[in-house]
C-alpha positions as CSV (number, residue, x, y, z in Angstrom):
1,M,29.9,45.8,-59.2
2,K,28.0,42.9,-60.9
3,R,28.0,39.6,-59.1
4,D,29.4,36.6,-61.0
5,N,26.6,34.0,-61.0
6,K,28.5,31.5,-63.2
7,L,28.9,28.0,-61.7
8,T,32.4,26.8,-61.2
9,N,33.5,23.2,-62.1
10,D,33.3,22.3,-58.5
11,D,29.8,23.6,-58.1
12,T,28.7,21.7,-61.2
13,K,30.2,18.5,-59.9
14,K,28.6,19.0,-56.6
15,I,25.2,19.5,-58.2
16,I,25.6,16.4,-60.3
17,V,26.7,14.3,-57.3
18,I,23.7,15.5,-55.2
19,G,21.3,14.9,-58.1
20,V,22.6,11.4,-58.9
21,S,22.6,10.4,-55.2
22,F,19.0,11.6,-54.7
23,V,17.7,9.9,-57.8
24,L,19.6,6.7,-57.2
25,G,18.5,6.7,-53.5
26,T,14.8,7.2,-54.5
27,F,15.0,4.5,-57.1
28,L,16.5,2.0,-54.7
29,L,13.9,2.9,-52.1
30,A,11.1,2.2,-54.5
31,L,12.8,-1.1,-55.6
32,C,13.1,-2.1,-51.9
33,Y,9.4,-1.5,-51.4
34,N,8.4,-3.7,-54.4
35,L,11.1,-6.3,-53.7
36,F,10.8,-6.8,-50.0
37,F,8.1,-4.8,-48.2
38,L,5.0,-5.2,-50.4
39,P,5.3,-9.0,-51.1
40,N,6.0,-9.8,-47.5
41,N,3.6,-7.3,-45.8
42,L,6.6,-5.7,-44.0
43,V,5.4,-2.3,-42.7
44,V,8.4,-0.3,-41.6
45,G,6.5,3.0,-41.4
46,G,5.7,5.9,-43.7
47,M,2.9,6.3,-46.2
48,S,4.2,3.3,-48.1
49,G,3.6,1.2,-45.0
50,L,0.2,2.6,-44.5
51,G,-0.5,1.8,-48.1
52,I,0.3,-1.9,-47.5
53,I,-2.1,-1.9,-44.5
54,F,-4.8,-0.1,-46.5
55,E,-4.5,-2.5,-49.5
56,D,-5.0,-5.5,-47.2
57,L,-8.1,-4.0,-45.5
58,T,-9.8,-2.4,-48.5
59,G,-8.3,-4.0,-51.6
60,F,-7.3,-0.5,-52.8
61,K,-3.8,-0.8,-54.3
62,A,-1.0,0.4,-52.1
63,E,0.5,2.2,-55.1
64,Y,-2.5,4.4,-55.6
65,F,-2.7,5.1,-51.9
66,I,0.9,6.4,-52.0
67,Y,0.1,8.6,-55.0
68,L,-3.0,10.1,-53.3
69,S,-1.5,10.5,-49.8
70,S,1.7,12.1,-51.2
71,F,-0.2,14.7,-53.2
72,I,-2.5,15.5,-50.2
73,L,0.5,15.8,-47.8
74,L,2.4,18.0,-50.3
75,I,-0.6,20.5,-50.2
76,I,-0.6,20.3,-46.4
77,N,3.1,20.9,-46.4
78,Y,2.7,24.1,-48.4
79,I,-0.1,25.4,-46.2
80,F,1.5,24.8,-42.8
81,L,5.2,24.7,-43.4
82,G,5.7,27.2,-46.3
83,K,7.2,27.4,-49.7
84,E,10.8,26.7,-48.9
85,E,10.0,23.4,-47.1
86,T,7.7,22.4,-50.0
87,K,10.6,22.9,-52.4
88,R,12.7,20.5,-50.4
89,V,10.2,17.7,-50.7
90,L,8.6,18.6,-54.1
91,I,10.7,16.4,-56.4
92,G,10.8,13.4,-54.1
93,T,7.0,13.5,-53.6
94,F,6.5,12.9,-57.3
95,L,9.6,10.9,-58.0
96,Y,9.1,8.2,-55.4
97,P,5.6,7.1,-56.4
98,L,6.7,7.1,-60.1
99,F,9.6,4.9,-59.3
100,I,7.3,2.5,-57.4
101,T,5.3,2.1,-60.6
102,F,8.4,1.7,-62.8
103,T,10.3,-0.7,-60.5
104,A,7.3,-3.1,-60.1
105,P,8.2,-5.1,-63.2
106,L,11.9,-5.2,-62.3
107,A,11.0,-6.4,-58.8
108,K,8.7,-9.1,-60.2
109,F,11.5,-10.4,-62.4
110,L,14.1,-10.3,-59.5
111,L,11.8,-12.1,-57.1
112,Q,12.1,-15.3,-59.2
113,Y,15.7,-15.5,-58.1
114,L,15.4,-14.1,-54.5
115,V,13.6,-17.0,-52.8
116,F,14.9,-17.6,-49.3
117,E,13.9,-20.4,-46.9
118,Q,14.4,-18.0,-43.9
119,I,12.5,-14.7,-43.7
120,L,15.3,-13.4,-41.6
121,V,17.5,-13.2,-44.7
122,T,14.8,-11.1,-46.4
123,V,14.6,-8.9,-43.4
124,I,18.4,-8.3,-43.3
125,L,18.6,-7.6,-47.0
126,A,15.5,-5.3,-46.8
127,G,17.2,-3.4,-43.9
128,I,20.4,-3.0,-45.8
129,L,18.8,-1.8,-49.1
130,N,16.4,0.5,-47.2
131,G,19.3,2.0,-45.2
132,I,21.5,2.6,-48.2
133,S,18.6,4.3,-50.2
134,N,17.5,6.5,-47.3
135,G,21.1,7.4,-46.6
136,L,21.7,8.6,-50.2
137,I,18.5,10.7,-50.0
138,Y,19.1,12.2,-46.5
139,K,22.8,12.9,-47.0
140,F,22.1,16.2,-48.8
141,G,19.0,17.2,-46.8
142,Y,16.3,15.9,-49.2
143,S,13.2,13.9,-48.7
144,T,10.6,11.8,-50.5
145,G,7.8,13.7,-48.7
146,G,5.0,11.5,-47.3
147,S,5.3,10.9,-43.6
148,D,8.3,13.2,-43.4
149,V,5.7,16.0,-43.7
150,L,3.9,14.6,-40.7
151,V,7.2,14.5,-38.8
152,R,7.9,18.1,-39.5
153,L,4.4,19.2,-38.5
154,E,4.9,17.4,-35.2
155,C,8.2,19.2,-34.7
156,K,6.6,22.6,-35.4
157,Y,3.3,22.4,-33.6
158,L,4.0,19.7,-30.9
159,H,7.6,20.9,-30.2
160,F,9.1,17.4,-30.5
161,S,12.5,16.8,-31.8
162,E,12.8,15.3,-35.3
163,G,14.0,12.0,-33.9
164,Q,11.1,11.8,-31.4
165,S,8.5,12.7,-34.1
166,N,9.9,10.1,-36.5
167,L,9.9,7.5,-33.8
168,I,6.3,8.3,-32.7
169,T,5.0,8.3,-36.3
170,N,6.6,5.0,-37.3
171,T,5.8,3.3,-34.0
172,I,2.0,4.1,-34.5
173,I,2.2,2.7,-38.1
174,I,4.1,-0.4,-37.0
175,L,1.7,-1.1,-34.1
176,A,-1.2,-0.8,-36.6
177,S,0.5,-3.4,-38.8
178,A,0.8,-5.7,-35.8
179,F,-3.0,-5.8,-35.6
180,V,-3.4,-6.5,-39.3
181,F,-0.5,-8.8,-40.1
182,G,0.6,-10.1,-36.7
183,V,3.2,-9.4,-34.1
184,D,5.9,-11.4,-35.9
185,L,6.0,-9.2,-39.0
186,A,5.9,-6.1,-36.7
187,V,9.0,-7.3,-34.9
188,Y,10.7,-7.9,-38.3
189,A,9.8,-4.4,-39.3
190,I,11.5,-3.1,-36.1
191,I,14.7,-5.1,-37.0
192,I,14.6,-3.5,-40.5
193,N,14.4,-0.1,-38.9
194,V,17.3,-0.7,-36.6
195,I,19.5,-1.9,-39.5
196,S,18.3,0.9,-41.8
197,S,18.9,3.7,-39.2
198,T,22.4,2.5,-38.6
199,L,23.3,2.6,-42.3
200,V,21.6,6.0,-42.7
201,D,23.9,7.4,-40.1
202,K,27.0,5.9,-41.6
203,I,26.1,7.2,-45.1
204,S,24.8,10.6,-44.2
205,I,27.3,11.4,-41.5
206,G,30.2,9.2,-42.6
207,I,32.4,6.5,-41.1
208,S,34.9,7.8,-38.6
209,D,38.5,7.2,-39.8
210,A,40.1,9.2,-37.0
211,K,39.6,10.2,-33.4
212,K,39.8,13.7,-31.8
213,F,41.7,13.9,-28.5
214,M,41.2,16.6,-26.0
215,I,44.0,16.2,-23.5
216,Y,44.6,18.0,-20.2
217,T,48.1,17.4,-18.9
218,R,50.7,19.0,-16.7
219,E,53.4,17.5,-19.0
220,S,52.3,19.5,-22.0
221,G,55.8,19.7,-23.5
222,K,56.3,15.9,-23.5
223,V,52.8,15.4,-24.9
224,K,53.4,17.9,-27.7
225,D,56.6,15.9,-28.6
226,L,54.6,12.7,-28.5
227,I,52.0,14.1,-30.9
228,G,54.8,15.1,-33.3
229,D,55.9,11.4,-33.3
230,F,52.5,10.5,-34.7
231,K,53.0,13.0,-37.6
232,T,50.0,15.2,-36.8
233,G,49.6,18.7,-35.3
234,Y,47.8,20.1,-32.3
235,T,46.0,23.2,-31.0
236,I,46.3,24.5,-27.4
237,F,43.3,26.0,-25.6
238,P,43.7,27.9,-22.3
239,T,41.5,26.3,-19.5
240,V,40.4,27.1,-16.0
241,G,39.4,24.3,-13.6
242,G,35.7,24.3,-12.7
243,Y,36.3,23.6,-9.0
244,S,39.9,24.3,-8.5
245,H,40.0,27.5,-10.6
246,I,43.6,26.5,-11.6
247,K,44.6,27.7,-15.0
248,G,46.0,25.2,-17.4
249,A,45.9,24.2,-21.1
250,M,43.9,21.7,-23.2
251,I,45.6,20.1,-26.2
252,M,43.5,19.1,-29.2
253,C,44.8,16.7,-31.9
254,V,43.5,14.2,-34.4
255,I,44.8,10.7,-34.5
256,R,44.2,7.9,-37.0
257,N,42.0,5.0,-35.8
258,R,44.8,2.5,-36.2
259,D,47.1,4.6,-33.8
260,V,44.5,5.4,-31.1
261,N,45.3,2.6,-28.6
262,L,49.0,3.2,-29.0
263,F,48.6,6.9,-28.6
264,K,46.5,6.4,-25.4
265,T,49.2,4.2,-23.9
266,K,51.9,6.6,-24.7
267,I,50.0,9.6,-23.2
268,L,49.7,7.7,-19.9
269,E,53.3,6.7,-20.0
270,V,54.3,10.4,-20.3
271,D,51.7,11.6,-17.7
272,P,49.8,8.9,-15.7
273,Q,47.6,11.7,-14.3
274,A,46.6,13.0,-17.8
275,F,42.9,13.5,-18.4
276,F,41.6,13.1,-22.0
277,V,38.4,12.8,-23.9
278,I,38.1,10.9,-27.2
279,S,35.5,11.4,-29.9
280,D,34.8,10.3,-33.4
281,C,36.2,12.6,-36.1
282,Y,34.2,12.1,-39.3
283,E,35.9,14.7,-41.5
284,V,38.9,16.9,-41.4
285,Q,39.5,19.8,-43.8
286,G,42.0,22.6,-44.2
287,G,45.4,23.3,-42.7
288,V,48.7,22.0,-43.8
289,K,48.5,18.3,-44.3
290,R,51.0,15.9,-42.9
291,S,50.5,12.2,-43.7
292,N,46.9,12.9,-44.7
293,L,46.0,14.6,-41.4
294,P,45.9,18.3,-40.8
295,F,48.4,20.4,-38.9
296,I,45.9,22.3,-36.7
């Protein structure tokens, strides 16, 4: 039996969304670099940050440094991380430096109108734009190469987590910038990273619009009725107490953010001894929907 390799409409739409998000994110990242980072010597990490330091020390343009370092790191990526990992960073490795070149005239034009008395305004805007652009890039697992290659090498050979590797790499680069441009700009770079990382998480993971409740209660009948009043469903898991070894049941349900406080209050009214854990619920799919929430 031959396998049907034709793309469905949904597949095509998904590919288009991924492609547009990645290209737009890379474009905005390059614009952010020319608009905020390069003119103000703000080094937030990465090869682009090293390029700013290198330009100040040697006079060699940061743009050329980014081209050269990206190409070298792409080769290193292929040698040490393999073909599949190289595919993931290939397009971004070439696209990001090209966008830096192409967005330079646009940034020069916009800078005439983006003159602020307080550098903190520049820092906040830079953090927001950097976060949005990186969020669009990372959302679908892509990368612009550069220092991301170093991060993955650290993960593989030094056995750090990706978060630890990223923190170590960027901390070293930011500390280097403190010696070149001063501590003030290094602190501003840290603020940009904090703002940016928050936005990256919100864009790549999503904003929680509901909460998941895991409820242990001896009044399960009343709690199930209560859940029904909130127009959502539930799932029951059999449980055994870790210390008491008493068998019981855990009820899982999803509640809208706007109803969370009321729901907590109602649970404790039904069973003051109830134990429950609440966690963010970023996405819910499948099941029979009732009022936009699934019947689980």
